[in-house]
C-alpha positions as a Markdown table, in Angstrom:
| # | Residue | x | y | z |
|---|---|---|---|---|
| 1 | Met | 5.3 | -36.2 | -16.0 |
| 2 | Ala | 2.5 | -33.7 | -16.2 |
| 3 | Leu | 3.5 | -30.1 | -15.3 |
| 4 | Asn | 2.7 | -28.5 | -11.9 |
| 5 | Lys | -0.5 | -26.3 | -12.4 |
| 6 | Gln | 0.1 | -24.4 | -9.2 |
| 7 | Pro | 2.1 | -21.2 | -9.3 |
| 8 | Tyr | 5.6 | -20.8 | -7.9 |
| 9 | Arg | 5.5 | -20.8 | -4.2 |
| 10 | Gly | 4.8 | -17.4 | -2.5 |
| 11 | Thr | 3.2 | -16.0 | -5.8 |
| 12 | Arg | -0.4 | -15.9 | -6.6 |
| 13 | Asp | -2.7 | -16.4 | -9.6 |
| 14 | Phe | -5.2 | -13.6 | -10.0 |
| 15 | Phe | -8.2 | -15.1 | -11.3 |
| 16 | Pro | -11.1 | -12.6 | -12.4 |
| 17 | Lys | -12.5 | -12.4 | -8.8 |
| 18 | Ser | -9.1 | -11.9 | -7.1 |
| 19 | Lys | -8.1 | -9.6 | -9.7 |
| 20 | Arg | -11.2 | -7.1 | -9.1 |
| 21 | Val | -10.2 | -7.1 | -5.4 |
| 22 | Gln | -6.7 | -6.0 | -6.3 |
| 23 | Asp | -7.9 | -3.5 | -8.8 |
| 24 | Tyr | -10.2 | -2.1 | -6.1 |
| 25 | Leu | -7.2 | -1.9 | -3.6 |
| 26 | Phe | -5.0 | 0.1 | -6.3 |
| 27 | Ser | -7.9 | 2.2 | -7.4 |
| 28 | Val | -8.4 | 3.5 | -3.8 |
| 29 | Met | -4.5 | 4.1 | -3.5 |
| 30 | Thr | -4.3 | 6.0 | -6.6 |
| 31 | Lys | -7.3 | 8.1 | -6.0 |
| 32 | Thr | -5.9 | 9.0 | -2.3 |
| 33 | Ala | -2.4 | 9.7 | -3.5 |
| 34 | Glu | -3.7 | 11.9 | -6.5 |
| 35 | Ser | -5.8 | 13.8 | -4.2 |
| 36 | Phe | -2.8 | 15.1 | -2.4 |
| 37 | Gly | -1.0 | 16.3 | -5.7 |
| 38 | Tyr | 1.1 | 13.0 | -5.9 |
| 39 | Glu | 2.4 | 11.9 | -9.4 |
| 40 | Ser | 2.7 | 8.3 | -10.5 |
| 41 | Tyr | 6.0 | 7.0 | -11.5 |
| 42 | Glu | 7.6 | 3.8 | -12.4 |
| 43 | Gly | 11.0 | 2.2 | -12.5 |
| 44 | Pro | 12.7 | -0.9 | -13.9 |
| 45 | Leu | 12.1 | -4.5 | -12.3 |
| 46 | Leu | 15.6 | -5.3 | -12.4 |
| 47 | Glu | 18.5 | -3.1 | -10.4 |
| 48 | Glu | 22.1 | -3.4 | -10.1 |
| 49 | Val | 22.7 | -5.2 | -6.5 |
| 50 | Asp | 25.3 | -2.4 | -5.8 |
| 51 | Leu | 22.4 | -0.2 | -5.3 |
| 52 | Tyr | 20.9 | -2.2 | -2.5 |
| 53 | Leu | 24.3 | -2.6 | -0.9 |
| 54 | Ala | 24.7 | 1.0 | -0.7 |
| 55 | Lys | 21.5 | 1.7 | 1.5 |
| 56 | Ser | 19.6 | -1.5 | 2.4 |
| 57 | Gly | 19.8 | -3.3 | 5.4 |
| 58 | Glu | 22.2 | -6.6 | 5.8 |
| 59 | Glu | 19.1 | -8.9 | 6.3 |
| 60 | Leu | 17.6 | -7.8 | 3.0 |
| 61 | Ile | 20.9 | -8.3 | 1.1 |
| 62 | Asn | 22.0 | -11.5 | 2.4 |
| 63 | Glu | 18.7 | -13.3 | 2.9 |
| 64 | Gln | 15.9 | -11.8 | 0.8 |
| 65 | Ile | 16.8 | -10.6 | -2.5 |
| 66 | Tyr | 16.6 | -12.5 | -5.8 |
| 67 | Ser | 20.0 | -11.9 | -7.5 |
| 68 | Phe | 21.8 | -13.4 | -10.5 |
| 69 | Thr | 24.5 | -12.6 | -12.9 |
| 70 | Asp | 23.3 | -11.7 | -16.1 |
| 71 | Arg | 24.8 | -12.7 | -19.6 |
| 72 | Gly | 26.8 | -9.5 | -19.6 |
| 73 | Glu | 28.4 | -10.5 | -16.2 |
| 74 | Arg | 26.3 | -7.7 | -14.3 |
| 75 | His | 25.2 | -8.7 | -10.8 |
| 76 | Val | 21.4 | -7.6 | -10.8 |
| 77 | Ala | 18.4 | -8.3 | -8.5 |
| 78 | Ile | 14.7 | -8.3 | -8.7 |
| 79 | Arg | 13.5 | -5.1 | -6.8 |
| 80 | Pro | 12.8 | -6.0 | -3.1 |
| 81 | Glu | 11.9 | -2.6 | -2.3 |
| 82 | Met | 11.2 | 0.8 | -4.1 |
| 83 | Thr | 13.0 | 3.6 | -2.2 |
| 84 | Pro | 16.5 | 2.9 | -3.6 |
| 85 | Thr | 14.9 | 3.0 | -7.0 |
| 86 | Val | 13.1 | 6.2 | -6.4 |
| 87 | Ala | 16.2 | 7.6 | -4.9 |
| 88 | Arg | 18.3 | 7.0 | -8.1 |
| 89 | Met | 15.5 | 8.5 | -10.2 |
| 90 | Val | 15.1 | 11.6 | -8.2 |
| 91 | Ala | 18.8 | 12.0 | -8.1 |
| 92 | Gln | 18.7 | 12.3 | -12.0 |
| 93 | Val | 16.2 | 15.3 | -11.8 |
| 94 | His | 15.7 | 17.0 | -8.6 |
| 95 | Arg | 18.2 | 19.8 | -9.5 |
| 96 | Glu | 15.7 | 21.2 | -12.1 |
| 97 | Ser | 12.5 | 20.3 | -10.5 |
| 98 | Ser | 10.1 | 22.3 | -8.4 |
| 99 | Lys | 9.9 | 21.0 | -4.9 |
| 100 | Pro | 8.7 | 19.4 | -3.1 |
| 101 | Leu | 8.4 | 16.5 | -5.5 |
| 102 | Arg | 5.5 | 14.2 | -4.5 |
| 103 | Trp | 5.7 | 10.9 | -6.1 |
| 104 | Phe | 3.7 | 7.5 | -5.9 |
| 105 | Ser | 3.9 | 4.0 | -7.5 |
| 106 | Ile | 2.2 | 0.6 | -6.9 |
| 107 | Pro | 5.1 | -1.8 | -8.1 |
| 108 | Arg | 5.3 | -5.5 | -8.2 |
| 109 | Met | 8.4 | -6.7 | -6.1 |
| 110 | Met | 9.8 | -10.0 | -4.8 |
| 111 | Arg | 11.6 | -11.1 | -1.6 |
| 112 | Tyr | 12.7 | -14.5 | -0.6 |
| 113 | Glu | 10.9 | -14.9 | 2.6 |
| 114 | Lys | 8.8 | -17.6 | 4.2 |
| 115 | Pro | 5.4 | -17.4 | 2.7 |
| 116 | Gln | 2.8 | -16.9 | 5.6 |
| 117 | Arg | -0.3 | -14.8 | 6.6 |
| 118 | Gly | 0.3 | -11.3 | 5.5 |
| 119 | Arg | 3.6 | -12.2 | 3.6 |
| 120 | Met | 4.3 | -13.5 | 0.2 |
| 121 | Arg | 7.3 | -13.7 | -1.8 |
| 122 | Glu | 5.7 | -11.6 | -4.7 |
| 123 | Phe | 3.8 | -8.7 | -3.9 |
| 124 | Trp | 2.6 | -5.2 | -5.0 |
| 125 | Gln | 3.3 | -2.2 | -2.6 |
| 126 | Leu | 2.0 | 1.3 | -2.6 |
| 127 | Asn | 4.9 | 3.8 | -2.1 |
| 128 | Cys | 4.5 | 7.5 | -1.4 |
| 129 | Asp | 7.2 | 9.6 | -1.0 |
| 130 | Ile | 7.9 | 13.4 | -0.7 |
| 131 | Phe | 11.2 | 15.1 | -1.4 |
| 132 | Gly | 12.3 | 18.5 | -0.6 |
| 133 | Ala | 9.5 | 19.5 | 1.8 |
| 134 | Pro | 10.5 | 22.3 | 4.3 |
| 135 | Gly | 11.1 | 21.5 | 8.1 |
| 136 | Arg | 8.9 | 18.8 | 9.1 |
| 137 | Thr | 6.0 | 19.3 | 7.0 |
| 138 | Gly | 6.6 | 16.5 | 4.7 |
| 139 | Glu | 6.7 | 13.9 | 7.9 |
| 140 | Val | 3.3 | 15.4 | 8.8 |
| 141 | Glu | 1.8 | 15.2 | 5.2 |
| 142 | Ile | 3.0 | 11.6 | 4.7 |
| 143 | Leu | 1.2 | 10.4 | 7.8 |
| 144 | Gln | -2.0 | 12.4 | 6.7 |
| 145 | Val | -1.7 | 10.5 | 3.4 |
| 146 | Ala | -1.3 | 7.2 | 5.0 |
| 147 | Ile | -4.3 | 7.8 | 7.6 |
| 148 | Glu | -6.7 | 9.3 | 4.8 |
| 149 | Leu | -5.9 | 6.1 | 2.5 |
| 150 | Phe | -7.3 | 3.8 | 5.3 |
| 151 | Glu | -10.0 | 6.0 | 6.2 |
| 152 | Asn | -11.2 | 6.1 | 2.4 |
| 153 | Tyr | -11.2 | 2.2 | 2.6 |
| 154 | Gly | -13.6 | 2.9 | 5.7 |
| 155 | Ala | -11.4 | 2.4 | 8.3 |
| 156 | Thr | -11.3 | 4.6 | 11.6 |
| 157 | Asn | -8.9 | 4.7 | 14.7 |
| 158 | Lys | -11.0 | 1.8 | 16.1 |
| 159 | His | -9.5 | -0.3 | 13.4 |
| 160 | Phe | -5.7 | 0.8 | 13.4 |
| 161 | Glu | -3.2 | 2.9 | 15.1 |
| 162 | Ile | 0.3 | 4.6 | 13.9 |
| 163 | Val | 3.2 | 3.8 | 16.3 |
| 164 | Leu | 6.1 | 6.1 | 15.8 |
| 165 | Asn | 9.5 | 7.2 | 17.0 |
| 166 | Asp | 12.3 | 9.7 | 15.9 |
| 167 | Arg | 15.7 | 8.3 | 14.7 |
| 168 | Ala | 16.9 | 11.6 | 16.2 |
| 169 | Ile | 15.9 | 10.8 | 19.6 |
| 170 | Val | 17.4 | 7.2 | 19.3 |
| 171 | Asp | 20.7 | 8.5 | 18.3 |
| 172 | Ala | 20.7 | 11.2 | 21.0 |
| 173 | Val | 19.7 | 8.3 | 23.7 |
| 174 | Phe | 22.1 | 5.5 | 22.2 |
| 175 | Lys | 25.3 | 7.8 | 21.1 |
| 176 | Arg | 25.1 | 10.8 | 23.3 |
| 177 | Met | 23.4 | 10.0 | 26.6 |
| 178 | Met | 24.6 | 6.1 | 26.7 |
| 179 | Lys | 27.8 | 6.9 | 24.8 |
| 180 | Ala | 27.6 | 4.0 | 23.0 |
| 181 | Asp | 30.1 | 3.0 | 20.2 |
| 182 | Glu | 29.1 | 2.3 | 16.7 |
| 183 | Lys | 29.1 | -1.6 | 17.2 |
| 184 | Gln | 27.1 | -1.1 | 20.5 |
| 185 | Thr | 24.6 | 1.4 | 18.8 |
| 186 | Tyr | 23.9 | -1.4 | 16.2 |
| 187 | Arg | 23.1 | -4.2 | 18.8 |
| 188 | Leu | 21.1 | -1.6 | 20.6 |
| 189 | Tyr | 18.9 | -0.9 | 17.6 |
| 190 | Lys | 18.3 | -4.8 | 17.3 |
| 191 | Ile | 17.4 | -5.0 | 21.0 |
| 192 | Ala | 14.9 | -2.0 | 21.1 |
| 193 | Asp | 13.4 | -3.5 | 17.9 |
| 194 | Lys | 12.9 | -6.9 | 19.8 |
| 195 | Ser | 12.0 | -5.5 | 23.2 |
| 196 | Lys | 8.2 | -6.1 | 22.9 |
| 197 | Lys | 8.7 | -9.3 | 21.3 |
| 198 | Val | 10.3 | -11.2 | 24.0 |
| 199 | Asn | 10.1 | -11.2 | 27.8 |
| 200 | Glu | 11.9 | -8.9 | 30.2 |
| 201 | Glu | 14.5 | -11.5 | 31.1 |
| 202 | Ala | 15.5 | -12.0 | 27.5 |
| 203 | Val | 16.0 | -8.1 | 27.1 |
| 204 | Lys | 18.1 | -8.1 | 30.2 |
| 205 | Lys | 20.3 | -10.9 | 28.8 |
| 206 | Met | 20.9 | -9.2 | 25.3 |
| 207 | Val | 21.6 | -5.8 | 27.0 |
| 208 | Ala | 24.3 | -7.4 | 29.5 |
| 209 | Glu | 26.1 | -8.8 | 26.3 |
| 210 | Val | 26.6 | -5.3 | 24.7 |
| 211 | Gly | 29.2 | -4.3 | 27.3 |
| 212 | Leu | 27.5 | -0.9 | 28.7 |
| 213 | Thr | 28.2 | 1.0 | 32.0 |
| 214 | Pro | 25.6 | 0.4 | 34.4 |
| 215 | Glu | 24.6 | 4.2 | 34.0 |
| 216 | Ala | 24.1 | 3.5 | 30.3 |
| 217 | Glu | 22.1 | 0.3 | 31.0 |
| 218 | Asn | 19.7 | 2.3 | 33.2 |
| 219 | Ile | 19.4 | 5.0 | 30.6 |
| 220 | Phe | 18.5 | 2.2 | 28.2 |
| 221 | Tyr | 15.7 | 0.5 | 30.3 |
| 222 | Ser | 14.4 | 4.0 | 31.2 |
| 223 | Tyr | 14.0 | 4.8 | 27.4 |
| 224 | Leu | 12.2 | 1.5 | 26.9 |
| 225 | Gln | 9.6 | 2.7 | 29.4 |
| 226 | Leu | 8.7 | 5.8 | 27.5 |
| 227 | Lys | 4.8 | 5.8 | 26.6 |
| 228 | Thr | 3.6 | 9.3 | 25.9 |
| 229 | Phe | 4.8 | 12.3 | 24.1 |
| 230 | Ala | 4.9 | 13.9 | 27.3 |
| 231 | Asp | 7.3 | 11.4 | 28.6 |
| 232 | Val | 9.5 | 11.7 | 25.7 |
| 233 | Asp | 9.7 | 15.5 | 26.4 |
| 234 | Ser | 10.5 | 15.1 | 30.1 |
| 235 | Phe | 13.1 | 12.4 | 29.5 |
| 236 | Leu | 15.0 | 14.2 | 27.0 |
| 237 | Lys | 15.1 | 17.4 | 28.8 |
| 238 | Lys | 16.2 | 15.7 | 31.9 |
| 239 | His | 19.2 | 14.7 | 29.8 |
| 240 | Asn | 19.9 | 18.1 | 28.4 |
| 241 | Glu | 18.6 | 17.2 | 25.2 |
| 242 | Asn | 16.6 | 20.3 | 24.7 |
| 243 | Glu | 17.0 | 20.9 | 21.0 |
| 244 | Ile | 15.8 | 17.2 | 20.0 |
| 245 | Ala | 12.8 | 17.7 | 22.4 |
| 246 | Asp | 12.0 | 21.0 | 21.0 |
| 247 | Ala | 12.1 | 19.6 | 17.5 |
| 248 | Phe | 9.9 | 16.5 | 18.4 |
| 249 | Ala | 7.5 | 18.8 | 20.3 |
| 250 | Glu | 6.9 | 21.1 | 17.4 |
| 251 | Phe | 6.3 | 18.1 | 14.9 |
| 252 | Ile | 3.6 | 16.6 | 17.4 |
| 253 | Lys | 2.1 | 20.2 | 17.5 |
| 254 | Leu | 1.9 | 20.0 | 13.8 |
| 255 | Thr | 0.2 | 16.5 | 13.7 |
| 256 | Asp | -2.3 | 17.6 | 16.3 |
| 257 | Ala | -3.1 | 20.7 | 14.3 |
| 258 | Asn | -4.0 | 18.3 | 11.2 |
| 259 | Gly | -6.1 | 16.2 | 13.5 |
| 260 | Leu | -3.7 | 13.2 | 13.3 |
| 261 | Asn | -3.0 | 12.6 | 17.1 |
| 262 | Glu | -6.0 | 10.5 | 17.5 |
| 263 | Tyr | -4.0 | 7.8 | 15.7 |
| 264 | Leu | -0.7 | 8.2 | 16.8 |
| 265 | Val | 1.2 | 6.7 | 19.8 |
| 266 | Tyr | 4.8 | 7.0 | 20.8 |
| 267 | Asp | 6.7 | 3.5 | 20.9 |
| 268 | Pro | 10.5 | 3.4 | 21.8 |
| 269 | Ser | 10.8 | 0.1 | 20.2 |
| 270 | Ile | 9.9 | 1.3 | 16.7 |
| 271 | Val | 13.4 | 2.1 | 15.1 |
| 272 | Arg | 12.7 | 0.4 | 11.5 |
| 273 | Gly | 15.5 | -1.8 | 10.2 |
| 274 | Leu | 16.6 | -0.2 | 6.9 |
| 275 | Asp | 19.6 | 1.8 | 7.3 |
| 276 | Tyr | 18.6 | 4.9 | 5.5 |
| 277 | Tyr | 16.3 | 6.5 | 8.0 |
| 278 | Thr | 17.2 | 9.6 | 9.8 |
| 279 | Gly | 14.0 | 11.2 | 11.3 |
| 280 | Ile | 10.6 | 10.1 | 11.9 |
| 281 | Val | 10.1 | 6.4 | 11.8 |
| 282 | Phe | 6.5 | 4.8 | 12.0 |
| 283 | Glu | 4.3 | 1.6 | 11.8 |
| 284 | Met | 0.8 | 1.3 | 11.5 |
| 285 | Phe | -0.8 | -1.6 | 13.4 |
| 286 | Asp | -4.0 | -3.4 | 13.1 |
| 287 | Lys | -6.1 | -3.3 | 16.2 |
| 288 | His | -8.2 | -6.4 | 15.5 |
| 289 | Pro | -7.1 | -9.2 | 17.9 |
| 290 | Asp | -7.0 | -11.8 | 15.0 |
| 291 | Asn | -4.8 | -9.6 | 13.1 |
| 292 | Arg | -2.5 | -7.9 | 15.5 |
| 293 | Arg | 0.4 | -7.0 | 13.1 |
| 294 | Ala | 2.2 | -4.1 | 11.4 |
| 295 | Leu | 0.4 | -2.9 | 8.0 |
| 296 | Cys | 2.7 | -0.5 | 6.6 |
| 297 | Gly | 5.5 | 1.4 | 7.7 |
| 298 | Gly | 8.1 | 4.4 | 6.7 |
| 299 | Gly | 10.0 | 7.3 | 7.8 |
| 300 | Ala | 12.1 | 10.1 | 7.0 |
| 301 | Phe | 15.5 | 10.2 | 5.2 |
| 302 | Ala | 17.9 | 12.9 | 4.7 |
| 303 | Asn | 21.1 | 11.5 | 3.0 |
| 304 | Leu | 19.5 | 9.0 | 0.6 |
| 305 | Leu | 21.0 | 10.9 | -2.3 |
| 306 | Gln | 24.5 | 11.2 | -1.3 |
| 307 | Ile | 25.5 | 7.6 | -2.7 |
| 308 | Phe | 25.0 | 9.3 | -6.0 |
| 309 | Asn | 27.3 | 12.2 | -5.0 |
| 310 | Glu | 24.4 | 14.5 | -4.6 |
| 311 | Asp | 23.8 | 16.9 | -2.1 |
| 312 | Pro | 21.4 | 15.8 | 0.7 |
| 313 | Leu | 17.7 | 16.2 | 0.2 |
| 314 | Pro | 15.2 | 15.6 | 2.7 |
| 315 | Gly | 12.7 | 12.9 | 2.0 |
| 316 | Val | 10.0 | 11.0 | 3.9 |
| 317 | Gly | 7.6 | 8.2 | 2.5 |
| 318 | Phe | 6.0 | 4.9 | 3.4 |
| 319 | Gly | 5.3 | 1.6 | 1.8 |
| 320 | Leu | 1.9 | -0.6 | 2.1 |
| 321 | Gly | 1.7 | -4.1 | 0.7 |
| 322 | Asp | -1.2 | -5.5 | -1.0 |
| 323 | Val | -1.2 | -8.8 | 1.0 |
| 324 | Thr | -1.5 | -7.2 | 4.6 |
| 325 | Leu | -3.8 | -4.5 | 3.3 |
| 326 | Glu | -6.3 | -7.2 | 1.9 |
| 327 | Asp | -6.3 | -9.3 | 5.1 |
| 328 | Phe | -7.0 | -6.1 | 7.1 |
| 329 | Leu | -10.0 | -5.2 | 5.2 |
| 330 | Thr | -11.3 | -8.7 | 5.3 |
| 331 | Val | -10.8 | -9.1 | 8.9 |
| 332 | His | -12.6 | -6.0 | 9.6 |
| 333 | Gly | -15.4 | -6.6 | 7.0 |
| 334 | Leu | -14.4 | -3.4 | 5.1 |
| 335 | Leu | -13.9 | -5.1 | 1.7 |
| 336 | Pro | -16.8 | -4.6 | -0.4 |
| 337 | Asn | -18.4 | -7.5 | -2.2 |
| 338 | Leu | -16.7 | -8.0 | -5.6 |
| 339 | Asp | -17.8 | -11.5 | -6.2 |
| 340 | Asn | -19.3 | -10.6 | -9.8 |
| 341 | Pro | -18.0 | -8.3 | -12.1 |
| 342 | Thr | -19.9 | -4.9 | -12.9 |
| 343 | Asn | -21.3 | -4.6 | -16.2 |
| 344 | Asp | -24.1 | -2.4 | -17.5 |
| 345 | Val | -26.3 | -4.7 | -19.9 |
| 346 | Leu | -26.5 | -8.2 | -21.1 |
| 347 | Val | -27.6 | -8.3 | -24.7 |
| 348 | Thr | -29.5 | -11.5 | -25.4 |
| 349 | Phe | -31.6 | -13.0 | -28.2 |
| 350 | Gln | -33.7 | -16.0 | -28.2 |
| 351 | Glu | -33.9 | -17.0 | -31.7 |
| 352 | Asp | -30.9 | -18.3 | -33.8 |
| 353 | Asn | -31.2 | -15.5 | -36.4 |
| 354 | Gly | -30.9 | -12.8 | -33.7 |
| 355 | Leu | -27.2 | -12.9 | -33.6 |
| 356 | Glu | -26.5 | -10.2 | -35.8 |
| 357 | Ala | -28.9 | -7.7 | -34.5 |
| 358 | Ser | -27.7 | -8.5 | -31.0 |
| 359 | Met | -24.0 | -7.9 | -31.8 |
| 360 | Asn | -25.0 | -4.5 | -33.7 |
| 361 | Leu | -26.9 | -3.3 | -30.7 |
| 362 | Ala | -24.0 | -4.2 | -28.3 |
| 363 | Lys | -21.5 | -2.5 | -30.5 |
| 364 | Ala | -23.7 | 0.7 | -30.6 |
| 365 | Met | -24.1 | 0.7 | -26.7 |
| 366 | Arg | -20.2 | 0.3 | -26.1 |
| 367 | Lys | -19.9 | 3.5 | -28.2 |
| 368 | Lys | -22.0 | 5.1 | -25.9 |
| 369 | Gly | -19.5 | 4.2 | -23.0 |
| 370 | Leu | -21.5 | 1.1 | -21.6 |
| 371 | Lys | -19.9 | -2.2 | -20.5 |
| 372 | Val | -22.0 | -4.7 | -22.7 |
| 373 | Val | -22.1 | -8.3 | -22.4 |
| 374 | Thr | -23.4 | -10.4 | -25.4 |
| 375 | Ser | -25.0 | -14.0 | -25.1 |
| 376 | Leu | -23.2 | -15.0 | -28.5 |
| 377 | Glu | -25.9 | -17.8 | -28.9 |
| 378 | Ala | -29.6 | -18.0 | -28.6 |
| 379 | Leu | -30.5 | -17.9 | -25.0 |
| 380 | Lys | -33.5 | -19.5 | -23.6 |
| 381 | Phe | -35.8 | -17.3 | -21.4 |
| 382 | Lys | -35.3 | -19.3 | -18.2 |
| 383 | Lys | -31.4 | -19.1 | -18.6 |
| 384 | Val | -31.4 | -15.3 | -19.1 |
| 385 | Phe | -31.6 | -14.0 | -15.5 |
| 386 | Pro | -29.2 | -16.6 | -13.7 |
| 387 | Thr | -26.6 | -15.6 | -16.6 |
| 388 | Ala | -27.3 | -11.9 | -16.1 |
| 389 | Glu | -26.7 | -12.5 | -12.3 |
| 390 | Lys | -23.3 | -14.2 | -12.8 |
| 391 | Lys | -22.1 | -11.2 | -15.2 |
| 392 | Gly | -23.1 | -8.4 | -12.7 |
| 393 | Val | -25.3 | -6.6 | -15.1 |
| 394 | Lys | -28.0 | -4.0 | -14.2 |
| 395 | Phe | -30.0 | -4.4 | -17.2 |
| 396 | Val | -31.0 | -7.2 | -19.9 |
| 397 | Thr | -32.2 | -7.0 | -23.3 |
| 398 | Leu | -34.5 | -9.7 | -24.7 |
| 399 | Met | -35.1 | -10.2 | -28.3 |
| 400 | Gly | -37.6 | -12.9 | -29.3 |
| 401 | Ser | -39.4 | -13.8 | -32.4 |
| 402 | Asp | -42.1 | -11.2 | -31.9 |
| 403 | Glu | -39.5 | -8.5 | -31.3 |
| 404 | Met | -37.3 | -9.6 | -34.4 |
| 405 | Ala | -40.6 | -9.3 | -36.4 |
| 406 | Lys | -41.2 | -5.7 | -35.4 |
| 407 | Gly | -37.5 | -4.6 | -34.9 |
| 408 | Glu | -38.0 | -4.1 | -31.3 |
| 409 | Ile | -36.2 | -5.2 | -27.9 |
| 410 | Gln | -37.4 | -5.7 | -24.4 |
| 411 | Leu | -35.0 | -3.8 | -21.8 |
| 412 | Lys | -35.4 | -5.0 | -18.1 |
| 413 | Asn | -34.2 | -3.4 | -15.0 |
| 414 | Leu | -33.0 | -6.3 | -13.0 |
| 415 | Ala | -33.4 | -4.1 | -9.7 |
| 416 | Thr | -36.8 | -2.5 | -10.1 |
| 417 | Lys | -38.0 | -5.5 | -12.3 |
| 418 | Glu | -39.4 | -2.5 | -14.7 |
| 419 | Gln | -39.5 | -3.5 | -18.5 |
| 420 | His | -39.8 | -1.2 | -21.5 |
| 421 | Thr | -40.1 | -1.9 | -25.2 |
| 422 | Phe | -38.1 | -0.1 | -27.7 |
| 423 | Lys | -37.2 | 0.2 | -31.5 |
| 424 | Ile | -33.9 | -1.6 | -31.7 |
| 425 | Thr | -32.6 | 1.5 | -33.6 |
| 426 | Asp | -34.0 | 4.0 | -30.6 |
| 427 | Leu | -30.8 | 3.8 | -28.5 |
| 428 | Glu | -31.0 | 7.3 | -27.0 |
| 429 | Glu | -34.4 | 6.3 | -25.6 |
| 430 | Met | -32.8 | 3.3 | -24.0 |
| 431 | Leu | -29.8 | 5.1 | -22.5 |
| 432 | Lys | -32.3 | 7.5 | -20.9 |
| 433 | Ile | -33.7 | 4.6 | -19.1 |
| 434 | Met | -30.1 | 3.0 | -18.4 |
| 435 | Lys | -28.6 | 6.0 | -17.0 |
| 436 | Ala | -31.6 | 7.4 | -15.0 |
C-alpha cells in the first residue's frame, strides 16, 4: 500500500511560496519586537507535563496537549504554549538581570484541537513578554507593541480593535461585591467568557445554577452591561472599590497618552481562560465581517515565578499565531504579492560551451552580495524571459556566440527594458547599473 503523501492532520507543508509568506510574517514580527528593544530567545520543544499542570488551564491539560512517557519514564509534552517556558527561563536568570527583561520568540507549538479556519494543531506563535516593569508601564508597552506590529503590516483601527478587561476588576466584582466563593467564582468566569456567545436566556439559566443571592445576581448582570471606561469607573466607585477604579483609570490615562485608545474597547466578557493572569487581559479582534474572530491575546501576571519558589515578578505579554495573522492579512488585502521569489539576476548562456563562463560570473556576483540564479544549461533566447519571470529576477545576462567570441555579456533590466554590453570581467560596472 502506498504511503499517504499528505501531512498529519492539522499540520502544513510549507512549499516555497507558502514559506515566503511565513518568512514575511516572521520578519515583520522580528523587526517590530527588536524596535522596542526586545531580545530573541528560544526554549525546548519538550517540557515536563508538571510545568503545565502547575500554571495552565484545565482544558489545556485534559484535552489539548500532546503528551507521552519517554524511555526514562518521564511524563513530557510538546509545548502547547510558551508562557510557562519563558517563566521557567526567567526564574533562572532574573536575580542577576537588569530589569525590565524584554524577550520575544516565534516558536513552533502543538495543540490537539479540531482543525478549522484560523486554527491548526501545529502552529507558530509570536510571544512578547516584559518582566519587571514598574507600575502599569509594562501593560501599556505590550499593547503598544501589539498595535504597532499590526500597523507595520499596514492595518489601522478600521481593521482591528483591542477589547480588554482587568482581572483585578473581575475579582473585585465576583469575590467582594458578589461575595462568591471559590467554586462560584470559577463558574462565573466561565459564564462571563460565554456571555456574548450565547443568548440572554442561556446566560440567565447558567447564572441561576451558580447559587447566588438575588443581590449578587443583579450585580453580575450590571457588570455584564458595562461598555465604556467611564461606565467601569462609575460602577466600581458605586460599590466603594475606589482603589481598583483609580488604578484602572491611571492605566487608561497612560494608554491615552501613548495614542492607543482609538484601538481600545472595554469588554466585561474578556477574562482569558488561562489561570495565571492577574492584571490587564486583552484580545485583539478582526473587524472584517467575514473574519470576526480573535487574532491574539494576552495579559498581565504577577505570580508566575512562584511555582519555582521565586519572589513575585510582575510580567505582561501576548501571543499571536501565524494562522490567524495570515487569515487577517488575506481578508483585508494586506498581504504583499509573494507568488515569485525575489532574486537579483538570472545568468544565462545560449551556447553549450558557455556554462563555465556563466558559472564563474555568477560566483563573482554572489561574492558581491547579489542573489543569483544560473540557468545551468544553454537557454534559447525565447525561453529566457519567461524563466526570468518565474525566478523573480530584476536583471538577466545573455551570452550568445558573438558575446562568447568577444568575452562580453548583455545585461538587461527587465523593468525598464534597458540593455547594456559589458566585458565579462567588468563586474564593477555591471554592479553600478544593477544597484542604481
